[in-house]
CHARMM-style PDB file with segment names, atoms N, HN, CA, C and O in Angstrom:
ATOM      1  N   UNK     1       0.836  -1.168   0.000  1.00  0.00      PROA
ATOM      2  CA  UNK     1       0.000   0.000   0.000  1.00  0.00      PROA
ATOM      3  C   UNK     1       0.884   1.235   0.000  1.00  0.00      PROA
ATOM      4  O   UNK     1       1.936   1.255   0.638  1.00  0.00      PROA
ATOM      5  N   UNK     2       0.454   2.259  -0.715  1.00  0.00      PROA
ATOM      6  HN  UNK     2      -0.401   2.243  -1.233  1.00  0.00      PROA
ATOM      7  CA  UNK     2       1.246   3.467  -0.837  1.00  0.00      PROA
ATOM      8  C   UNK     2       1.194   4.276   0.453  1.00  0.00      PROA
ATOM      9  O   UNK     2       0.198   4.266   1.177  1.00  0.00      PROA
ATOM     10  N   UNK     3       2.280   4.968   0.717  1.00  0.00      PROA
ATOM     11  HN  UNK     3       3.089   4.976   0.129  1.00  0.00      PROA
ATOM     12  CA  UNK     3       2.321   5.818   1.904  1.00  0.00      PROA
ATOM     13  C   UNK     3       1.352   6.974   1.722  1.00  0.00      PROA
ATOM     14  O   UNK     3       1.291   7.571   0.647  1.00  0.00      PROA
ATOM     15  N   UNK     4       0.600   7.293   2.756  1.00  0.00      PROA
ATOM     16  HN  UNK     4       0.649   6.808   3.629  1.00  0.00      PROA
ATOM     17  CA  UNK     4      -0.364   8.376   2.696  1.00  0.00      PROA
ATOM     18  C   UNK     4      -1.722   7.950   2.177  1.00  0.00      PROA
ATOM     19  O   UNK     4      -2.621   8.778   2.028  1.00  0.00      PROA
ATOM     20  N   UNK     5      -1.881   6.654   1.899  1.00  0.00      PROA
ATOM     21  HN  UNK     5      -1.151   5.981   2.020  1.00  0.00      PROA
ATOM     22  CA  UNK     5      -3.171   6.172   1.427  1.00  0.00      PROA
ATOM     23  C   UNK     5      -4.164   6.143   2.583  1.00  0.00      PROA
ATOM     24  O   UNK     5      -3.833   5.685   3.676  1.00  0.00      PROA
ATOM     25  N   UNK     6      -5.385   6.631   2.343  1.00  0.00      PROA
ATOM     26  HN  UNK     6      -5.654   7.003   1.454  1.00  0.00      PROA
ATOM     27  CA  UNK     6      -6.374   6.754   3.404  1.00  0.00      PROA
ATOM     28  C   UNK     6      -7.394   5.630   3.402  1.00  0.00      PROA
ATOM     29  O   UNK     6      -8.055   5.410   4.417  1.00  0.00      PROA
ATOM     30  N   UNK     7      -7.547   4.905   2.290  1.00  0.00      PROA
ATOM     31  HN  UNK     7      -7.010   5.084   1.465  1.00  0.00      PROA
ATOM     32  CA  UNK     7      -8.580   3.884   2.215  1.00  0.00      PROA
ATOM     33  C   UNK     7      -8.005   2.512   2.509  1.00  0.00      PROA
ATOM     34  O   UNK     7      -6.888   2.195   2.101  1.00  0.00      PROA
ATOM     35  N   UNK     8      -8.767   1.705   3.214  1.00  0.00      PROA
ATOM     36  HN  UNK     8      -9.674   1.962   3.546  1.00  0.00      PROA
ATOM     37  CA  UNK     8      -8.363   0.330   3.492  1.00  0.00      PROA
ATOM     38  C   UNK     8      -8.953  -0.553   2.403  1.00  0.00      PROA
ATOM     39  O   UNK     8     -10.174  -0.659   2.281  1.00  0.00      PROA
ATOM     40  N   UNK     9      -8.107  -1.179   1.622  1.00  0.00      PROA
ATOM     41  HN  UNK     9      -7.116  -1.093   1.721  1.00  0.00      PROA
ATOM     42  CA  UNK     9      -8.569  -2.000   0.511  1.00  0.00      PROA
ATOM     43  C   UNK     9      -8.845  -3.422   0.987  1.00  0.00      PROA
ATOM     44  O   UNK     9      -8.157  -3.936   1.869  1.00  0.00      PROA
ATOM     45  N   UNK    10      -9.865  -4.058   0.391  1.00  0.00      PROA
ATOM     46  HN  UNK    10     -10.424  -3.641  -0.326  1.00  0.00      PROA
ATOM     47  CA  UNK    10     -10.102  -5.466   0.698  1.00  0.00      PROA
ATOM     48  C   UNK    10      -8.920  -6.311   0.227  1.00  0.00      PROA
ATOM     49  O   UNK    10      -8.157  -5.873  -0.635  1.00  0.00      PROA
ATOM     50  N   UNK    11      -8.757  -7.507   0.773  1.00  0.00      PROA
ATOM     51  HN  UNK    11      -9.376  -7.864   1.472  1.00  0.00      PROA
ATOM     52  CA  UNK    11      -7.649  -8.365   0.327  1.00  0.00      PROA
ATOM     53  C   UNK    11      -7.737  -8.639  -1.170  1.00  0.00      PROA
ATOM     54  O   UNK    11      -8.811  -8.952  -1.683  1.00  0.00      PROA
ATOM     55  N   UNK    12      -6.640  -8.524  -1.852  1.00  0.00      PROA
ATOM     56  HN  UNK    12      -5.768  -8.269  -1.435  1.00  0.00      PROA
ATOM     57  CA  UNK    12      -6.581  -8.790  -3.283  1.00  0.00      PROA
ATOM     58  C   UNK    12      -6.786  -7.558  -4.149  1.00  0.00      PROA
ATOM     59  O   UNK    12      -6.578  -7.624  -5.361  1.00  0.00      PROA
ATOM     60  N   UNK    13      -7.189  -6.433  -3.561  1.00  0.00      PROA
ATOM     61  HN  UNK    13      -7.358  -6.379  -2.577  1.00  0.00      PROA
ATOM     62  CA  UNK    13      -7.363  -5.197  -4.320  1.00  0.00      PROA
ATOM     63  C   UNK    13      -6.429  -4.128  -3.784  1.00  0.00      PROA
ATOM     64  O   UNK    13      -6.256  -3.992  -2.573  1.00  0.00      PROA
ATOM     65  N   UNK    14      -5.833  -3.377  -4.686  1.00  0.00      PROA
ATOM     66  HN  UNK    14      -5.974  -3.488  -5.669  1.00  0.00      PROA
ATOM     67  CA  UNK    14      -5.039  -2.244  -4.234  1.00  0.00      PROA
ATOM     68  C   UNK    14      -5.997  -1.109  -3.874  1.00  0.00      PROA
ATOM     69  O   UNK    14      -7.180  -1.167  -4.207  1.00  0.00      PROA
ATOM     70  N   UNK    15      -5.501  -0.100  -3.209  1.00  0.00      PROA
ATOM     71  HN  UNK    15      -4.540  -0.053  -2.939  1.00  0.00      PROA
ATOM     72  CA  UNK    15      -6.369   1.009  -2.823  1.00  0.00      PROA
ATOM     73  C   UNK    15      -6.902   1.746  -4.054  1.00  0.00      PROA
ATOM     74  O   UNK    15      -8.035   2.226  -4.047  1.00  0.00      PROA
ATOM     75  N   UNK    16      -6.089   1.838  -5.109  1.00  0.00      PROA
ATOM     76  HN  UNK    16      -5.168   1.448  -5.115  1.00  0.00      PROA
ATOM     77  CA  UNK    16      -6.559   2.476  -6.341  1.00  0.00      PROA
ATOM     78  C   UNK    16      -7.677   1.665  -6.986  1.00  0.00      PROA
ATOM     79  O   UNK    16      -8.643   2.236  -7.492  1.00  0.00      PROA
ATOM     80  N   UNK    17      -7.555   0.351  -6.974  1.00  0.00      PROA
ATOM     81  HN  UNK    17      -6.770  -0.113  -6.563  1.00  0.00      PROA
ATOM     82  CA  UNK    17      -8.598  -0.495  -7.536  1.00  0.00      PROA
ATOM     83  C   UNK    17      -9.886  -0.397  -6.719  1.00  0.00      PROA
ATOM     84  O   UNK    17     -10.979  -0.348  -7.283  1.00  0.00      PROA
ATOM     85  N   UNK    18      -9.757  -0.370  -5.400  1.00  0.00      PROA
ATOM     86  HN  UNK    18      -8.869  -0.410  -4.942  1.00  0.00      PROA
ATOM     87  CA  UNK    18     -10.932  -0.248  -4.538  1.00  0.00      PROA
ATOM     88  C   UNK    18     -11.610   1.099  -4.756  1.00  0.00      PROA
ATOM     89  O   UNK    18     -12.838   1.173  -4.807  1.00  0.00      PROA
ATOM     90  N   UNK    19     -10.831   2.153  -4.883  1.00  0.00      PROA
ATOM     91  HN  UNK    19      -9.834   2.093  -4.841  1.00  0.00      PROA
ATOM     92  CA  UNK    19     -11.387   3.481  -5.136  1.00  0.00      PROA
ATOM     93  C   UNK    19     -12.085   3.514  -6.495  1.00  0.00      PROA
ATOM     94  O   UNK    19     -13.168   4.085  -6.620  1.00  0.00      PROA
ATOM     95  N   UNK    20     -11.479   2.911  -7.501  1.00  0.00      PROA
ATOM     96  HN  UNK    20     -10.600   2.446  -7.399  1.00  0.00      PROA
ATOM     97  CA  UNK    20     -12.091   2.853  -8.832  1.00  0.00      PROA
ATOM     98  C   UNK    20     -13.389   2.064  -8.830  1.00  0.00      PROA
ATOM     99  O   UNK    20     -14.355   2.448  -9.489  1.00  0.00      PROA
ATOM    100  N   UNK    21     -13.412   0.971  -8.097  1.00  0.00      PROA
ATOM    101  HN  UNK    21     -12.627   0.659  -7.562  1.00  0.00      PROA
ATOM    102  CA  UNK    21     -14.628   0.156  -7.990  1.00  0.00      PROA
ATOM    103  C   UNK    21     -15.738   0.941  -7.296  1.00  0.00      PROA
ATOM    104  O   UNK    21     -16.892   0.897  -7.723  1.00  0.00      PROA
ATOM    105  N   UNK    22     -15.395   1.655  -6.235  1.00  0.00      PROA
ATOM    106  HN  UNK    22     -14.458   1.691  -5.888  1.00  0.00      PROA
ATOM    107  CA  UNK    22     -16.385   2.461  -5.521  1.00  0.00      PROA
ATOM    108  C   UNK    22     -16.924   3.580  -6.417  1.00  0.00      PROA
ATOM    109  O   UNK    22     -18.125   3.851  -6.411  1.00  0.00      PROA
ATOM    110  N   UNK    23     -16.054   4.225  -7.181  1.00  0.00      PROA
ATOM    111  HN  UNK    23     -15.078   4.005  -7.186  1.00  0.00      PROA
ATOM    112  CA  UNK    23     -16.501   5.273  -8.094  1.00  0.00      PROA
ATOM    113  C   UNK    23     -17.387   4.712  -9.202  1.00  0.00      PROA
ATOM    114  O   UNK    23     -18.375   5.339  -9.584  1.00  0.00      PROA
ATOM    115  N   UNK    24     -17.043   3.548  -9.713  1.00  0.00      PROA
ATOM    116  HN  UNK    24     -16.241   3.039  -9.403  1.00  0.00      PROA
ATOM    117  CA  UNK    24     -17.846   2.932 -10.768  1.00  0.00      PROA
ATOM    118  C   UNK    24     -19.234   2.566 -10.253  1.00  0.00      PROA
ATOM    119  O   UNK    24     -20.230   2.780 -10.945  1.00  0.00      PROA
ATOM    120  N   UNK    25     -19.305   2.019  -9.051  1.00  0.00      PROA
ATOM    121  HN  UNK    25     -18.496   1.845  -8.489  1.00  0.00      PROA
ATOM    122  CA  UNK    25     -20.603   1.641  -8.478  1.00  0.00      PROA
ATOM    123  C   UNK    25     -21.453   2.865  -8.188  1.00  0.00      PROA
ATOM    124  O   UNK    25     -22.649   2.866  -8.481  1.00  0.00      PROA
ATOM    125  N   UNK    26     -20.861   3.907  -7.617  1.00  0.00      PROA
ATOM    126  HN  UNK    26     -19.890   3.906  -7.379  1.00  0.00      PROA
ATOM    127  CA  UNK    26     -21.635   5.108  -7.320  1.00  0.00      PROA
ATOM    128  C   UNK    26     -22.079   5.797  -8.612  1.00  0.00      PROA
ATOM    129  O   UNK    26     -23.178   6.349  -8.670  1.00  0.00      PROA
ATOM    130  N   UNK    27     -21.254   5.770  -9.626  1.00  0.00      PROA
ATOM    131  HN  UNK    27     -20.362   5.322  -9.580  1.00  0.00      PROA
ATOM    132  CA  UNK    27     -21.625   6.347 -10.912  1.00  0.00      PROA
ATOM    133  C   UNK    27     -22.812   5.599 -11.513  1.00  0.00      PROA
ATOM    134  O   UNK    27     -23.726   6.220 -12.056  1.00  0.00      PROA
ATOM    135  N   UNK    28     -22.803   4.284 -11.419  1.00  0.00      PROA
ATOM    136  HN  UNK    28     -22.061   3.780 -10.978  1.00  0.00      PROA
ATOM    137  CA  UNK    28     -23.910   3.485 -11.943  1.00  0.00      PROA
ATOM    138  C   UNK    28     -25.211   3.818 -11.219  1.00  0.00      PROA
ATOM    139  O   UNK    28     -26.268   3.885 -11.846  1.00  0.00      PROA
ATOM    140  N   UNK    29     -25.142   4.024  -9.916  1.00  0.00      PROA
ATOM    141  HN  UNK    29     -24.283   3.970  -9.406  1.00  0.00      PROA
ATOM    142  CA  UNK    29     -26.338   4.382  -9.142  1.00  0.00      PROA
ATOM    143  C   UNK    29     -26.864   5.740  -9.584  1.00  0.00      PROA
ATOM    144  O   UNK    29     -28.068   5.897  -9.786  1.00  0.00      PROA
ATOM    145  N   UNK    30     -25.980   6.727  -9.739  1.00  0.00      PROA
ATOM    146  HN  UNK    30     -25.002   6.599  -9.575  1.00  0.00      PROA
ATOM    147  CA  UNK    30     -26.417   8.063 -10.148  1.00  0.00      PROA
ATOM    148  C   UNK    30     -26.991   8.062 -11.561  1.00  0.00      PROA
ATOM    149  O   UNK    30     -27.990   8.733 -11.816  1.00  0.00      PROA
ATOM    150  N   UNK    31     -26.385   7.331 -12.474  1.00  0.00      PROA
ATOM    151  HN  UNK    31     -25.573   6.785 -12.267  1.00  0.00      PROA
ATOM    152  CA  UNK    31     -26.886   7.272 -13.846  1.00  0.00      PROA
ATOM    153  C   UNK    31     -28.243   6.576 -13.872  1.00  0.00      PROA
ATOM    154  O   UNK    31     -29.150   7.017 -14.579  1.00  0.00      PROA
ATOM    155  N   UNK    32     -28.390   5.504 -13.116  1.00  0.00      PROA
ATOM    156  HN  UNK    32     -27.654   5.147 -12.542  1.00  0.00      PROA
ATOM    157  CA  UNK    32     -29.669   4.796 -13.057  1.00  0.00      PROA
ATOM    158  C   UNK    32     -30.769   5.645 -12.468  1.00  0.00      PROA
ATOM    159  O   UNK    32     -31.888   5.653 -12.981  1.00  0.00      PROA
ATOM    160  N   UNK    33     -30.469   6.364 -11.394  1.00  0.00      PROA
ATOM    161  HN  UNK    33     -29.560   6.357 -10.977  1.00  0.00      PROA
ATOM    162  CA  UNK    33     -31.493   7.209 -10.783  1.00  0.00      PROA
ATOM    163  C   UNK    33     -31.853   8.373 -11.703  1.00  0.00      PROA
ATOM    164  O   UNK    33     -33.014   8.779 -11.751  1.00  0.00      PROA
ATOM    165  N   UNK    34     -30.890   8.910 -12.424  1.00  0.00      PROA
ATOM    166  HN  UNK    34     -29.947   8.580 -12.384  1.00  0.00      PROA
ATOM    167  CA  UNK    34     -31.162   9.977 -13.378  1.00  0.00      PROA
ATOM    168  C   UNK    34     -32.099   9.487 -14.475  1.00  0.00      PROA
ATOM    169  O   UNK    34     -33.005  10.212 -14.885  1.00  0.00      PROA
ATOM    170  N   UNK    35     -31.891   8.277 -14.947  1.00  0.00      PROA
ATOM    171  HN  UNK    35     -31.155   7.688 -14.613  1.00  0.00      PROA
ATOM    172  CA  UNK    35     -32.739   7.701 -15.981  1.00  0.00      PROA
ATOM    173  C   UNK    35     -34.168   7.543 -15.471  1.00  0.00      PROA
ATOM    174  O   UNK    35     -35.120   7.847 -16.189  1.00  0.00      PROA
ATOM    175  N   UNK    36     -34.320   7.072 -14.245  1.00  0.00      PROA
ATOM    176  HN  UNK    36     -33.547   6.825 -13.662  1.00  0.00      PROA
ATOM    177  CA  UNK    36     -35.650   6.874 -13.666  1.00  0.00      PROA
ATOM    178  C   UNK    36     -36.364   8.209 -13.491  1.00  0.00      PROA
ATOM    179  O   UNK    36     -37.547   8.323 -13.808  1.00  0.00      PROA
ATOM    180  N   UNK    37     -35.659   9.218 -12.991  1.00  0.00      PROA
ATOM    181  HN  UNK    37     -34.697   9.126 -12.733  1.00  0.00      PROA
ATOM    182  CA  UNK    37     -36.255  10.544 -12.802  1.00  0.00      PROA
ATOM    183  C   UNK    37     -36.688  11.129 -14.146  1.00  0.00      PROA
ATOM    184  O   UNK    37     -37.754  11.737 -14.246  1.00  0.00      PROA
ATOM    185  N   UNK    38     -35.853  10.943 -15.186  1.00  0.00      PROA
ATOM    186  HN  UNK    38     -34.988  10.449 -15.104  1.00  0.00      PROA
ATOM    187  CA  UNK    38     -36.184  11.455 -16.509  1.00  0.00      PROA
ATOM    188  C   UNK    38     -37.424  10.768 -17.060  1.00  0.00      PROA
ATOM    189  O   UNK    38     -38.294  11.432 -17.623  1.00  0.00      PROA
ATOM    190  N   UNK    39     -37.522   9.456 -16.910  1.00  0.00      PROA
ATOM    191  HN  UNK    39     -36.815   8.917 -16.452  1.00  0.00      PROA
ATOM    192  CA  UNK    39     -38.678   8.727 -17.411  1.00  0.00      PROA
ATOM    193  C   UNK    39     -39.946   9.162 -16.696  1.00  0.00      PROA
ATOM    194  O   UNK    39     -40.989   9.309 -17.334  1.00  0.00      PROA
ATOM    195  N   UNK    40     -39.882   9.371 -15.379  1.00  0.00      PROA
ATOM    196  HN  UNK    40     -39.035   9.251 -14.861  1.00  0.00      PROA
ATOM    197  CA  UNK    40     -41.061   9.825 -14.641  1.00  0.00      PROA
ATOM    198  C   UNK    40     -41.474  11.216 -15.098  1.00  0.00      PROA
ATOM    199  O   UNK    40     -42.666  11.489 -15.238  1.00  0.00      PROA
ATOM    200  N   UNK    41     -40.515  12.092 -15.330  1.00  0.00      PROA
ATOM    201  HN  UNK    41     -39.546  11.870 -15.217  1.00  0.00      PROA
ATOM    202  CA  UNK    41     -40.815  13.436 -15.811  1.00  0.00      PROA
ATOM    203  C   UNK    41     -41.457  13.424 -17.186  1.00  0.00      PROA
ATOM    204  O   UNK    41     -42.379  14.197 -17.447  1.00  0.00      PROA
ATOM    205  N   UNK    42     -40.983  12.558 -18.066  1.00  0.00      PROA
ATOM    206  HN  UNK    42     -40.234  11.931 -17.855  1.00  0.00      PROA
ATOM    207  CA  UNK    42     -41.571  12.454 -19.397  1.00  0.00      PROA
ATOM    208  C   UNK    42     -42.994  11.928 -19.325  1.00  0.00      PROA
ATOM    209  O   UNK    42     -43.853  12.363 -20.093  1.00  0.00      PROA
ATOM    210  N   UNK    43     -43.257  10.998 -18.414  1.00  0.00      PROA
ATOM    211  HN  UNK    43     -42.559  10.645 -17.790  1.00  0.00      PROA
ATOM    212  CA  UNK    43     -44.626  10.485 -18.249  1.00  0.00      PROA
ATOM    213  C   UNK    43     -45.552  11.579 -17.753  1.00  0.00      PROA
ATOM    214  O   UNK    43     -46.683  11.695 -18.226  1.00  0.00      PROA
ATOM    215  N   UNK    44     -45.090  12.382 -16.805  1.00  0.00      PROA
ATOM    216  HN  UNK    44     -44.171  12.288 -16.421  1.00  0.00      PROA
ATOM    217  CA  UNK    44     -45.908  13.480 -16.288  1.00  0.00      PROA
ATOM    218  C   UNK    44     -46.179  14.490 -17.403  1.00  0.00      PROA
ATOM    219  O   UNK    44     -47.308  14.957 -17.555  1.00  0.00      PROA
ATOM    220  N   UNK    45     -45.161  14.827 -18.174  1.00  0.00      PROA
ATOM    221  HN  UNK    45     -44.244  14.448 -18.051  1.00  0.00      PROA
ATOM    222  CA  UNK    45     -45.331  15.778 -19.274  1.00  0.00      PROA
ATOM    223  C   UNK    45     -46.267  15.217 -20.332  1.00  0.00      PROA
ATOM    224  O   UNK    45     -47.061  15.958 -20.912  1.00  0.00      PROA
ATOM    225  N   UNK    46     -46.184  13.927 -20.587  1.00  0.00      PROA
ATOM    226  HN  UNK    46     -45.539  13.325 -20.116  1.00  0.00      PROA
ATOM    227  CA  UNK    46     -47.073  13.305 -21.563  1.00  0.00      PROA
ATOM    228  C   UNK    46     -48.506  13.274 -21.080  1.00  0.00      PROA
ATOM    229  O   UNK    46     -49.430  13.412 -21.882  1.00  0.00      PROA
ATOM    230  N   UNK    47     -48.710  13.098 -19.796  1.00  0.00      PROA
ATOM    231  HN  UNK    47     -47.960  12.986 -19.144  1.00  0.00      PROA
ATOM    232  CA  UNK    47     -50.059  13.061 -19.240  1.00  0.00      PROA
ATOM    233  C   UNK    47     -50.709  14.439 -19.276  1.00  0.00      PROA
ATOM    234  O   UNK    47     -51.928  14.549 -19.408  1.00  0.00      PROA
ATOM    235  N   UNK    48     -49.898  15.492 -19.159  1.00  0.00      PROA
ATOM    236  HN  UNK    48     -48.908  15.403 -19.052  1.00  0.00      PROA
ATOM    237  CA  UNK    48     -50.460  16.846 -19.164  1.00  0.00      PROA
ATOM    238  C   UNK    48     -50.697  17.355 -20.586  1.00  0.00      PROA
ATOM    239  O   UNK    48     -51.295  18.415 -20.769  1.00  0.00      PROA
ATOM    240  N   UNK    49     -50.240  16.618 -21.582  1.00  0.00      PROA
ATOM    241  HN  UNK    49     -49.755  15.757 -21.433  1.00  0.00      PROA
ATOM    242  CA  UNK    49     -50.476  17.001 -22.965  1.00  0.00      PROA
ATOM    243  C   UNK    49     -49.386  17.877 -23.556  1.00  0.00      PROA
ATOM    244  O   UNK    49     -49.382  18.105 -24.766  1.00  0.00      PROA
ATOM    245  N   UNK    50     -48.478  18.366 -22.760  1.00  0.00      PROA
ATOM    246  HN  UNK    50     -48.480  18.181 -21.778  1.00  0.00      PROA
ATOM    247  CA  UNK    50     -47.398  19.219 -23.262  1.00  0.00      PROA
ATOM    248  C   UNK    50     -46.176  18.354 -23.554  1.00  0.00      PROA
ATOM    249  O   UNK    50     -45.763  17.535 -22.733  1.00  0.00      PROA
ATOM    250  N   UNK    51     -45.626  18.550 -24.708  1.00  0.00      PROA
ATOM    251  HN  UNK    51     -45.962  19.215 -25.374  1.00  0.00      PROA
ATOM    252  CA  UNK    51     -44.420  17.799 -25.054  1.00  0.00      PROA
ATOM    253  C   UNK    51     -43.252  18.349 -24.257  1.00  0.00      PROA
ATOM    254  O   UNK    51     -43.103  19.562 -24.109  1.00  0.00      PROA
ATOM    255  N   UNK    52     -42.421  17.442 -23.742  1.00  0.00      PROA
ATOM    256  HN  UNK    52     -42.542  16.456 -23.862  1.00  0.00      PROA
ATOM    257  CA  UNK    52     -41.289  17.857 -22.910  1.00  0.00      PROA
ATOM    258  C   UNK    52     -40.319  18.742 -23.691  1.00  0.00      PROA
ATOM    259  O   UNK    52     -39.779  19.697 -23.133  1.00  0.00      PROA
ATOM    260  N   UNK    53     -40.091  18.447 -24.953  1.00  0.00      PROA
ATOM    261  HN  UNK    53     -40.529  17.671 -25.406  1.00  0.00      PROA
ATOM    262  CA  UNK    53     -39.182  19.250 -25.763  1.00  0.00      PROA
ATOM    263  C   UNK    53     -39.710  20.657 -25.982  1.00  0.00      PROA
ATOM    264  O   UNK    53     -38.944  21.621 -25.960  1.00  0.00      PROA
ATOM    265  N   UNK    54     -41.015  20.780 -26.193  1.00  0.00      PROA
ATOM    266  HN  UNK    54     -41.637  19.997 -26.210  1.00  0.00      PROA
ATOM    267  CA  UNK    54     -41.627  22.082 -26.377  1.00  0.00      PROA
ATOM    268  C   UNK    54     -41.528  22.906 -25.108  1.00  0.00      PROA
ATOM    269  O   UNK    54     -41.222  24.098 -25.160  1.00  0.00      PROA
ATOM    270  N   UNK    55     -41.783  22.283 -23.974  1.00  0.00      PROA
ATOM    271  HN  UNK    55     -42.032  21.315 -23.932  1.00  0.00      PROA
ATOM    272  CA  UNK    55     -41.696  22.984 -22.688  1.00  0.00      PROA
ATOM    273  C   UNK    55     -40.275  23.486 -22.452  1.00  0.00      PROA
ATOM    274  O   UNK    55     -40.086  24.615 -21.999  1.00  0.00      PROA
ATOM    275  N   UNK    56     -39.282  22.667 -22.750  1.00  0.00      PROA
ATOM    276  HN  UNK    56     -39.435  21.750 -23.118  1.00  0.00      PROA
ATOM    277  CA  UNK    56     -37.889  23.072 -22.546  1.00  0.00      PROA
ATOM    278  C   UNK    56     -37.506  24.209 -23.495  1.00  0.00      PROA
ATOM    279  O   UNK    56     -36.807  25.140 -23.096  1.00  0.00      PROA
ATOM    280  N   UNK    57     -37.955  24.137 -24.734  1.00  0.00      PROA
ATOM    281  HN  UNK    57     -38.522  23.380 -25.058  1.00  0.00      PROA
ATOM    282  CA  UNK    57     -37.629  25.178 -25.710  1.00  0.00      PROA
ATOM    283  C   UNK    57     -38.262  26.503 -25.317  1.00  0.00      PROA
ATOM    284  O   UNK    57     -37.618  27.549 -25.394  1.00  0.00      PROA
ATOM    285  N   UNK    58     -39.527  26.462 -24.895  1.00  0.00      PROA
ATOM    286  HN  UNK    58     -40.050  25.612 -24.833  1.00  0.00      PROA
ATOM    287  CA  UNK    58     -40.184  27.696 -24.468  1.00  0.00      PROA
ATOM    288  C   UNK    58     -39.514  28.270 -23.231  1.00  0.00      PROA
ATOM    289  O   UNK    58     -39.377  29.485 -23.092  1.00  0.00      PROA
ATOM    290  N   UNK    59     -39.109  27.406 -22.355  1.00  0.00      PROA
ATOM    291  HN  UNK    59     -39.220  26.418 -22.467  1.00  0.00      PROA
ATOM    292  CA  UNK    59     -38.438  27.853 -21.138  1.00  0.00      PROA
ATOM    293  C   UNK    59     -37.124  28.561 -21.477  1.00  0.00      PROA
ATOM    294  O   UNK    59     -36.780  29.560 -20.846  1.00  0.00      PROA
ATOM    295  N   UNK    60     -36.401  28.057 -22.453  1.00  0.00      PROA
ATOM    296  HN  UNK    60     -36.681  27.245 -22.965  1.00  0.00      PROA
ATOM    297  CA  UNK    60     -35.132  28.663 -22.851  1.00  0.00      PROA
ATOM    298  C   UNK    60     -35.338  29.974 -23.591  1.00  0.00      PROA
ATOM    299  O   UNK    60     -34.576  30.924 -23.411  1.00  0.00      PROA
ATOM    300  N   UNK    61     -36.373  30.023 -24.423  1.00  0.00      PROA
ATOM    301  HN  UNK    61     -36.993  29.251 -24.569  1.00  0.00      PROA
ATOM    302  CA  UNK    61     -36.602  31.208 -25.244  1.00  0.00      PROA
ATOM    303  C   UNK    61     -37.117  32.389 -24.443  1.00  0.00      PROA
ATOM    304  O   UNK    61     -36.617  33.503 -24.596  1.00  0.00      PROA
ATOM    305  N   UNK    62     -38.111  32.163 -23.589  1.00  0.00      PROA
ATOM    306  HN  UNK    62     -38.517  31.258 -23.465  1.00  0.00      PROA
ATOM    307  CA  UNK    62     -38.720  33.303 -22.910  1.00  0.00      PROA
ATOM    308  C   UNK    62     -38.262  33.422 -21.457  1.00  0.00      PROA
ATOM    309  O   UNK    62     -38.607  34.397 -20.788  1.00  0.00      PROA
ATOM    310  N   UNK    63     -37.510  32.475 -20.964  1.00  0.00      PROA
ATOM    311  HN  UNK    63     -37.230  31.683 -21.507  1.00  0.00      PROA
ATOM    312  CA  UNK    63     -37.019  32.547 -19.592  1.00  0.00      PROA
ATOM    313  C   UNK    63     -38.070  32.236 -18.558  1.00  0.00      PROA
ATOM    314  O   UNK    63     -37.875  32.510 -17.373  1.00  0.00      PROA
ATOM    315  N   UNK    64     -39.176  31.670 -18.981  1.00  0.00      PROA
ATOM    316  HN  UNK    64     -39.334  31.447 -19.943  1.00  0.00      PROA
ATOM    317  CA  UNK    64     -40.232  31.326 -18.032  1.00  0.00      PROA
ATOM    318  C   UNK    64     -40.653  29.895 -18.273  1.00  0.00      PROA
ATOM    319  O   UNK    64     -40.379  29.326 -19.329  1.00  0.00      PROA
ATOM    320  N   UNK    65     -41.318  29.318 -17.296  1.00  0.00      PROA
ATOM    321  HN  UNK    65     -41.541  29.780 -16.437  1.00  0.00      PROA
ATOM    322  CA  UNK    65     -41.813  27.950 -17.451  1.00  0.00      PROA
ATOM    323  C   UNK    65     -43.098  27.996 -18.249  1.00  0.00      PROA
ATOM    324  O   UNK    65     -43.967  28.830 -17.995  1.00  0.00      PROA
ATOM    325  N   UNK    66     -43.220  27.102 -19.214  1.00  0.00      PROA
ATOM    326  HN  UNK    66     -42.515  26.424 -19.421  1.00  0.00      PROA
ATOM    327  CA  UNK    66     -44.436  27.039 -20.019  1.00  0.00      PROA
ATOM    328  C   UNK    66     -45.529  26.380 -19.200  1.00  0.00      PROA
ATOM    329  O   UNK    66     -45.343  25.274 -18.694  1.00  0.00      PROA
ATOM    330  N   UNK    67     -46.659  27.040 -19.064  1.00  0.00      PROA
ATOM    331  HN  UNK    67     -46.810  27.939 -19.476  1.00  0.00      PROA
ATOM    332  CA  UNK    67     -47.746  26.431 -18.304  1.00  0.00      PROA
ATOM    333  C   UNK    67     -48.661  25.671 -19.252  1.00  0.00      PROA
ATOM    334  O   UNK    67     -48.993  26.127 -20.346  1.00  0.00      PROA
ATOM    335  N   UNK    68     -49.046  24.508 -18.787  1.00  0.00      PROA
ATOM    336  HN  UNK    68     -48.775  24.138 -17.899  1.00  0.00      PROA
ATOM    337  CA  UNK    68     -49.883  23.652 -19.621  1.00  0.00      PROA
ATOM    338  C   UNK    68     -51.337  23.959 -19.419  1.00  0.00      PROA
ATOM    339  OT1 UNK    68     -52.192  23.332 -20.044  1.00  0.00      PROA
TER     340      UNK     68
END
């Protein structure tokens, strides 16, 4: 183990490998949750009759939220 290393690695993994594994797992969780949030938002926008792309474009153009 390198001097100054703060993480305790499991047997068979170096601290860099353990850190990389932890980052990969946390990244997968964040990407998955982002996908779920996006899908729920699209369903809500579809139920209200306003297209999500149109709402975003209007929001960018006029600086206000488009009301459905």
